[in-house]
Backbone as a ProteinNet text record, in pm:
[ID]
protein_1_A
[PRIMARY]
MPYHKSCLKVIRRSEKARIRNNQMKSRITTAIKKLRATKSKETAEKALKAVYSILDKAVKTNVIHRNNSANKKSALSKIVKKFEK
[TERTIARY]
-1872.7	-1837.2	-1763.1	-1646.6	-1572.3	-1643.7	-1625.1	-1692	-1593.2	-1462.7	-1364.4	-1348.3	-1325.6	-1309.8	-1192.9	-1081.4	-962.7	-985	-1059.5	-1088.8	-1175.9	-1273.2	-1358.8	-1279.2	-1185.2	-1100.3	-1013.8	-959.6	-875.8	-957.4	-1079.6	-1166.4	-1193.1	-1223.4	-1248	-1123.8	-1009.6	-883.7	-846.1	-864	-827.9	-922.2	-1046.4	-1141.4	-1101.3	-1061.6	-1016.3	-890.9	-799.9	-676.3	-706.4	-800.8	-838.7	-893.1	-976.8	-1033.7	-924.4	-834.4	-722.2	-633.4	-602.9	-516.8	-582.2	-711.8	-781.3	-784.9	-802	-801.1	-665	-559	-424.7	-396.2	-434.6	-413.2	-493.1	-612.7	-694.1	-628.5	-573.1	-502.4	-384.8	-313.1	-197.8	-242.6	-346	-388.6	-443.3	-518.9	-572.5	-461.4	-362.3	-250.5	-170	-151.4	-78.2	-157.7	-288.8	-372.1	-364	-365.9	-353.5	-219.2	-113.7	19.3	24.7	-29.4	-26.4	-111.8	-213	-302.7	-248.6	-141.5	-90.5	-30.7	-30.9	19.5	144.5	165.3	281.1	385.1	504.8	616.5	600.5	556.9	545.6	442.4	327.1	224.4	266	339.5	386.2	484.8	572.4	668.4	599.3	498.1	422.2	348.3	288.2	215.5	311.1	431.7	530.7	572	589.9	625.5	514.8	390.4	276.8	270.5	296.1	293.2	404.9	523.8	634.7	596.3	532.2	491.9	392.2	294.7	193	256.2	346.3	412.5	497.7	569.4	651.4	566.2	450.5	360.8	306.6	277.9	226.3	331.8	457.2	565.5	583.3	574.7	594	487.5	365.8	257.2	237.5	333.7	332.9	213.1	164.9	56.4	113.3	227.5	296.2	441.5	508	647.9	736.2	851.7	939.6	991.7	1010	1053.8	943.5	819.8	706.2	701.6	724.2	727	841.1	957.5	1072.8	1047.8	984.6	954.5	855.6	753.9	656.4	722.6	808.3	876.9	963.9	1034.3	1122.1	1042.1	934.2	852.9	790.7	745.3	681.7	782.8	903.5	1005.1	1044.6	1040.9	1068.1	961.2	837.5	729.8	749.9	789.2	808.2	928.4	1033.4	1150.7	1120.6	1019.9	983.8	929.7	877.3	828.2	941.4	1061.5	1173.8	1222.7	1196.2	1245.9	1168.7
-616.9	-484.9	-410.7	-354.7	-281.6	-152.4	-113.1	7.9	111.9	81.4	181.8	282.1	406.8	510.8	480.3	436.6	411.4	296.1	195.5	82.4	125.7	210.4	259.7	344.1	421.8	503.6	414.8	307.7	215.8	151.6	115.1	54.4	153.1	277.4	378.8	401	410.2	436.9	321.1	199.6	83.8	69	106.6	101	201.2	320.7	420.5	372.2	310.7	260	146.4	60.5	-50.7	0.6	101.7	159.6	223.2	297.3	361.4	257.1	149.9	44.9	-23.7	-51.1	-114.4	-24.4	105.5	199.4	200.4	199.8	202.7	74.1	-39.6	-166.3	-171.6	-115.4	-111.4	-22.1	90	177.9	105.3	26.8	-47.7	-147	-225.8	-329	-269.2	-160.5	-100.3	-38.4	21.9	80.7	-29	-141.5	-252.3	-309.5	-320.6	-369.7	-276.4	-145.3	-49.6	-64.1	-84.4	-100.9	-226.3	-335.8	-461.1	-453.5	-366.4	-355.7	-263.5	-191.1	-97.5	-172.2	-104.9	-166.4	-97.8	29.6	101.2	127.4	151.8	171.7	300.6	408.1	538	534.7	477.6	471.6	377	272.6	179.1	246.8	330.1	400.4	500.3	568.8	662.4	586.5	475.1	394.8	337.3	297.3	243.2	349.1	471.3	580.6	603.1	596	613.3	499	377.8	262	273.7	315.9	334.9	433.7	542.6	644.3	587.8	514.7	457.5	356.2	272.7	173.5	240.1	347.7	417.5	478.7	532.4	588.3	479.1	363.2	251.5	203.2	201.6	161	265.6	391.1	498.4	496.6	457.5	453.7	314.7	222.9	88.2	5	27.1	-55.7	-187.3	-180.5	-300.5	-293.3	-407.4	-414	-365.8	-312.1	-257.1	-364	-485.7	-593.6	-632.9	-629.5	-656.5	-553.2	-428.7	-321.8	-342	-378.3	-398.8	-513.8	-621.1	-733.8	-694.2	-615.6	-570.4	-479.4	-388.5	-296.5	-373.8	-473.3	-552.8	-626.4	-689.3	-764.8	-673.1	-556.3	-464.3	-400.9	-375.5	-318	-418.8	-547.2	-650.6	-648.2	-625.4	-618.2	-499.6	-386.3	-265.8	-281.6	-350.3	-369.6	-455.2	-540.6	-622.7	-537.5	-418.6	-329.5	-274.3	-268.2	-208.9	-297.9	-428	-519.6	-507.6
2757.8	2709.6	2820.9	2791.1	2894.4	2932.2	3054.7	3101.5	3153.5	3152.5	3191.2	3078.3	3116.2	3014.1	2922	2979.3	2897.9	2801.1	2842.3	2754.1	2636.9	2665.8	2558.7	2459.2	2511	2422.7	2334.5	2392.6	2315	2203.5	2233.7	2132.4	2019	2052.9	1949.6	1864.5	1931.6	1862	1769.3	1817.8	1735.8	1616.7	1632.5	1520.8	1411.6	1452	1354.7	1283	1357	1297.7	1201.2	1235	1148.3	1015.4	1022.5	900.2	815.8	880.2	808.7	742.3	813.8	759.9	640.2	650	538.7	416.2	438.5	326.6	257.8	335.9	279	202.7	258.2	188.6	59.1	60.2	-60.2	-165.8	-123.4	-217.6	-281	-201	-252.6	-359	-328.2	-422.8	-551.4	-543.7	-665.5	-749	-684.7	-759.4	-829.4	-763.5	-824.7	-941.8	-927.4	-1036.9	-1157.5	-1132.8	-1243	-1312.5	-1235.2	-1293.3	-1379.4	-1330	-1406	-1531.8	-1533.1	-1647.9	-1756.9	-1730.4	-1830.5	-1948.2	-2063	-2185.9	-2239.3	-2203.8	-2257.7	-2149.3	-2194.3	-2102.3	-2021.8	-2088.1	-2020.2	-1907.9	-1936.6	-1831.8	-1720.2	-1755.8	-1653	-1558.7	-1613.3	-1527.9	-1435.8	-1487.3	-1402.9	-1292.9	-1330.1	-1231.5	-1127.3	-1171.1	-1077.1	-975.6	-1022.7	-932.2	-828.9	-872.3	-780.9	-679.5	-724.9	-634.1	-531.5	-575.2	-481.5	-372.3	-411.4	-314.8	-213.4	-263.4	-174.6	-79.9	-132.3	-46.9	60.5	23.9	122.5	233.6	196.2	296.9	388.4	331.9	412.4	511	468.5	558.7	668.9	630.7	727.6	837	801.8	899.7	959.4	936.8	993.8	950.8	828.5	777.5	725.9	655.9	610	654.2	653.2	693.1	578.9	611.5	508.9	413.9	463.1	374.1	276.3	322.4	235.7	123.6	158.6	59.8	-39.5	10.3	-76.7	-173.8	-126.1	-213.9	-323.5	-286.7	-385.6	-488.1	-442.7	-533.9	-632.3	-582.6	-667.2	-774.3	-735.5	-830.9	-935.6	-891.9	-985.4	-1080.9	-1032.6	-1121.3	-1228.6	-1195.3	-1296.1	-1405.4	-1365.5	-1463.4	-1557.4	-1500.7	-1581.8	-1673.5	-1628.1	-1711.7	-1834.6	-1826.9	-1941.7	-2056.8	-2027.4	-2132.1	-2217.8	-2162	-2233.7	-2346.6	-2339.3	-2442	-2571.9
[MASK]
+++++++++++++++++++++++++++++++++++++++++++++++++++++++++++++++++++++++++++++++++++++

């Protein structure tokens, strides 16, 4: 166990960041599950907008990479476009 003050601070800080990152990833997965479970076009579009917002926030806080976000957005928009047919 480290005993330097700075090491203890780093441990505390990294633990808080780990919890924040896990919360954000959990929000992403639940929002995507809700989007995939929708049956109508209107609710799917609202859910897609919410997922986009959550993904953008995750990219902004460096929880996920921007390319990962772009790939998820692309795949989800394809799902929503299938409702239009």
